[in-house]
C-alpha positions in Angstrom: 0.1 0.1 -0.1 1.5 3.4 -1.0 1.7 6.3 1.3 0.6 9.3 -0.1 -1.3 12.5 0.9 -1.3 13.7 -2.8 -4.6 13.3 -4.9 -5.4 9.4 -5.0 -6.0 7.6 -8.0 -7.1 3.9 -8.3 -4.5 1.6 -6.9 -4.9 -2.2 -7.5 -2.6 -2.8 -4.4 -5.0 -0.7 -2.2 -8.3 -2.2 -3.8 -7.1 -5.8 -3.2 -5.7 -5.2 0.3 -8.7 -3.2 1.4 -11.2 -5.7 0.1 -9.6 -8.6 2.0 -9.8 -6.4 5.2 -13.5 -6.0 4.6 -13.8 -9.8 4.3 -12.3 -9.9 7.9 -14.8 -7.5 9.1 -17.4 -10.0 8.2 -15.4 -12.6 9.8 -15.2 -10.5 12.8 -19.1 -10.3 13.0 -19.5 -13.9 12.2 -17.1 -15.2 14.2 -15.6 -12.7 16.8 -12.1 -13.1 15.5 -10.3 -12.1 12.5 -6.9 -11.8 10.8 -5.1 -8.7 10.0 -2.2 -8.1 7.5 1.3 -8.1 9.1 2.2 -5.0 10.9 -1.3 -4.0 11.7 -3.0 -4.0 15.1 -6.6 -3.3 16.2 -7.4 0.2 17.7 -11.2 -0.2 18.0 -14.1 -2.5 17.2 -16.9 -0.5 15.7 -20.1 -1.2 17.1 -23.5 0.4 16.0 -27.4 -0.1 16.7 -29.2 -1.6 13.4 -32.8 -1.8 13.0 -35.9 0.6 13.0 -38.3 0.0 15.7 -36.1 -1.8 18.1 -32.5 -1.3 17.3 -30.0 -3.9 18.4 -26.2 -3.5 18.9 -23.9 -5.2 16.4 -20.3 -5.3 15.3 -19.9 -3.3 12.1 -16.2 -3.2 11.6 -13.0 -2.0 13.1 -10.1 0.7 13.2 -6.6 -0.9 12.3 -3.3 0.9 12.2 0.2 0.3 11.3 3.3 2.3 11.3 2.1 4.5 8.3 -1.6 3.9 7.7 -4.9 3.9 9.6 -8.0 2.2 8.1 -11.4 2.3 9.1 -13.3 -0.8 8.0 -17.1 -1.4 7.6 -18.9 -4.6 6.8 -22.1 -4.7 5.1 -25.6 -6.2 5.5 -26.0 -9.5 7.2 -28.9 -9.3 9.6 -32.7 -9.0 9.5 -31.9 -5.6 11.5 -29.3 -4.5 8.9 -32.0 -4.9 6.3 -34.6 -2.8 8.3 -32.1 -0.3 8.3 -31.3 -0.7 4.6 -35.3 0.0 3.8 -35.4 3.0 5.8 -34.8 5.1 3.1 -36.4 8.4 4.0 -34.0 11.4 4.1 -32.8 13.3 6.9 -30.6 16.6 7.0 -27.0 15.1 7.6 -26.4 16.0 11.3 -22.6 16.5 11.5 -22.0 18.9 8.9 -24.4 22.1 8.3 -26.1 22.7 4.9 -25.0 19.3 3.5 -27.9 18.1 2.1 -30.0 14.9 3.0 -29.0 11.6 3.6 -30.7 8.0 3.8 -32.1 7.8 7.4 -31.5 4.2 8.3 -27.3 4.4 7.0 -27.3 7.7 9.0 -28.8 6.5 12.2 -26.5 3.4 12.1 -23.5 5.7 11.6 -24.8 8.2 14.2 -24.7 5.5 16.9 -21.2 4.5 16.0 -19.9 8.0 15.5 -18.9 9.0 19.1 -16.5 6.1 19.6 -15.0 6.4 16.2 -14.1 10.0 16.4 -12.8 10.0 19.7 -10.5 7.0 18.7 -9.3 9.1 15.8 -8.4 11.6 18.0 -5.9 9.5 19.7 -4.1 8.6 16.7 -1.3 10.2 14.6 -2.5 12.5 11.6 1.0 11.8 10.1 -0.5 8.4 9.0 -2.5 8.1 5.9 -6.1 7.5 6.6 -8.3 5.0 4.7 -12.0 4.6 5.1 -13.7 1.5 3.4 -16.5 -0.7 3.2 -18.7 -2.9 1.2 -22.5 -2.5 0.5 -24.1 -1.1 3.6 -20.6 -0.5 5.0 -19.9 1.4 1.7 -22.5 3.8 2.6 -21.2 4.1 6.2 -17.8 4.9 4.8 -19.1 7.8 2.6 -20.9 9.3 5.8 -17.9 8.5 7.9 -15.3 10.0 5.3 -17.0 13.1 4.9 -17.7 13.7 8.8 -13.9 12.9 9.3 -12.8 15.3 6.6 -14.9 18.3 8.0 -14.6 17.5 11.7 -11.1 16.1 12.6 -7.8 16.5 11.7 -7.5 13.9 9.1 -8.7 16.4 6.2 -7.6 14.0 3.3 -9.1 10.6 4.1 -8.7 8.0 1.1 -12.0 6.2 0.5 -12.6 2.9 -1.2 -16.1 1.6 -1.6 -17.3 -1.8 -3.1 -20.8 -2.3 -4.3 -22.2 0.6 -2.3 -25.9 1.8 -2.7 -26.7 5.6 -3.2 -26.3 7.2 0.3 -28.0 10.6 0.0 -29.3 13.5 -2.2 -27.4 15.3 -4.9 -26.8 18.1 -2.5 -24.9 15.8 -0.1 -22.9 14.0 -3.2 -21.8 17.5 -4.4 -20.6 18.2 -1.0 -18.7 15.3 -0.5 -17.0 15.4 -3.9 -15.8 18.8 -3.1 -14.4 17.9 0.3 -13.3 14.3 0.0 -11.2 14.5 -3.1 -9.9 11.0 -2.7 -12.5 8.7 -3.3 -13.0 5.4 -5.5 -16.5 4.0 -5.9 -15.9 0.3 -7.1 -18.9 -1.4 -8.5 -19.7 -4.5 -10.5 -21.8 -3.6 -13.7 -23.8 -6.6 -12.8 -24.4 -5.9 -9.0 -28.0 -4.5 -8.4 -27.0 -3.0 -5.0 -25.4 0.1 -6.5 -28.6 0.8 -8.4 -30.4 1.3 -5.1 -32.1 3.2 -3.8 -33.9 4.5 -6.9 -32.7 8.0 -8.0 -36.2 9.5 -7.0 -39.3 8.8 -5.0 -41.8 11.4 -6.2 -45.2 11.9 -4.8 -47.4 10.2 -3.7 -44.8 7.7 -2.4 -43.3 10.6 -0.3 -45.0 13.9 0.6 -42.7 16.1 -1.1 -40.4 13.7 -3.1 -36.7 13.0 -2.6 -33.7 12.2 -4.8 -30.6 10.1 -4.3 -27.3 10.3 -6.2 -23.9 8.7 -6.1 -20.6 10.2 -5.1 -17.4 10.2 -7.2 -15.1 8.6 -8.6 -16.8 5.6 -10.0 -14.5 2.5 -10.9 -16.7 0.0 -12.9 -15.5 -3.7 -12.8 -17.5 -6.7 -14.5 -18.0 -10.0 -13.3 -21.4 -11.9 -14.3 -22.0 -14.7 -11.7 -26.0 -15.0 -12.4 -27.0 -13.7 -9.0 -27.7 -10.1 -8.7 -27.5 -9.3 -5.1 -25.5 -12.5 -4.0 -22.3 -13.6 -6.0 -22.5 -10.7 -8.2 -22.4 -8.5 -5.1 -20.3 -10.3 -2.5 -16.9 -8.8 -1.3 -15.4 -12.2 -1.8 -16.0 -12.1 -5.7 -15.0 -8.6 -5.6 -11.7 -9.6 -4.2 -11.5 -12.4 -6.7 -12.1 -9.9 -9.8 -9.7 -7.2 -8.2 -6.8 -9.6 -7.6 -6.9 -10.2 -11.4 -5.4 -6.6 -11.9 -2.4 -7.4 -9.9 -1.9 -11.2 -9.3 1.5 -11.4 -8.0 0.5 -8.9 -5.3 -2.4 -10.6 -4.4 -0.8 -13.9 -4.4 2.1 -12.5 -2.0 -0.5 -10.8 0.1 -2.4 -14.1 0.7 0.9 -16.1 1.2 2.4 -13.6 3.6 -0.9 -13.3 5.7 -2.4 -16.7 6.1 -6.2 -16.7 6.8 -6.4 -12.9 5.5 -7.8 -13.6 1.8 -11.2 -15.0 1.4 -11.9 -18.4 -0.2 -13.2 -17.5 -3.7 -13.9 -21.0 -5.0 -17.7 -20.4 -5.0 -17.4 -17.3 -7.1 -18.6 -19.0 -10.4 -21.7 -18.4 -12.2 -24.8 -19.9 -10.4 -27.1 -22.3 -12.1 -29.8 -22.2 -9.8 -31.4 -25.2 -7.9 -33.8 -25.6 -10.7 -31.6 -25.4 -13.4 -31.5 -29.1 -14.2 -35.2 -29.3 -14.3 -35.2 -26.2 -16.8 -32.7 -27.7 -18.8 -34.5 -31.1 -19.2 -37.6 -28.9 -20.0 
């Protein structure tokens, strides 16, 4: 991973490493244990409240640091409560930066519940280190909210953001403010992944009283892998890792070899035929 505070462009090594670290955020949630790359240690386990009517606390990721980097990592949807928050797509004013448009209520509430501990932890860490903020799916949305908040309200004014398969997060006003503030942002998405097409661009009356709109943040970086499963294999971080690894196979192989257990098993990232495919083929 390169260390630079200059304007960032897509870097395959960064994209591969960060996707593996997001995979580990899922491992942390599922197994309460995870693997970090050599040289990194955990600074904070990120906990947040998910759900609408009766929110429940869940582990959503972690902050890890090395000699030169700090990485804030968010996982995506895994529980019914997470799905409730995903579906809470009404918009509210972004509460942490004035006049910054309106953001997805479900995503914002999750981030709100994690923010105090996250910002407090960052205040303890050295600003001489390069800060990365990354996430997949719902975690990509949280990464966008966190990165903008961090850039405005902490000493880490130039976070580098990598998201994977992220949904739209907010209205065009917020997206524009984000783009103006967070210059180093890469939005990686599979063109066959349905999640980045959600929420819809607009929800006009009568669905909402006055209508509201959604827009993506920059900078988009499309990839392509068609595994015949719109919101599963076409969306999973494991399959993003497999695809991105092809952009620098030597680095990906070395990363996995030097860090046993860090990289995901990608053997199931093959086209899905469906459980009824044999019947369909016979017909």
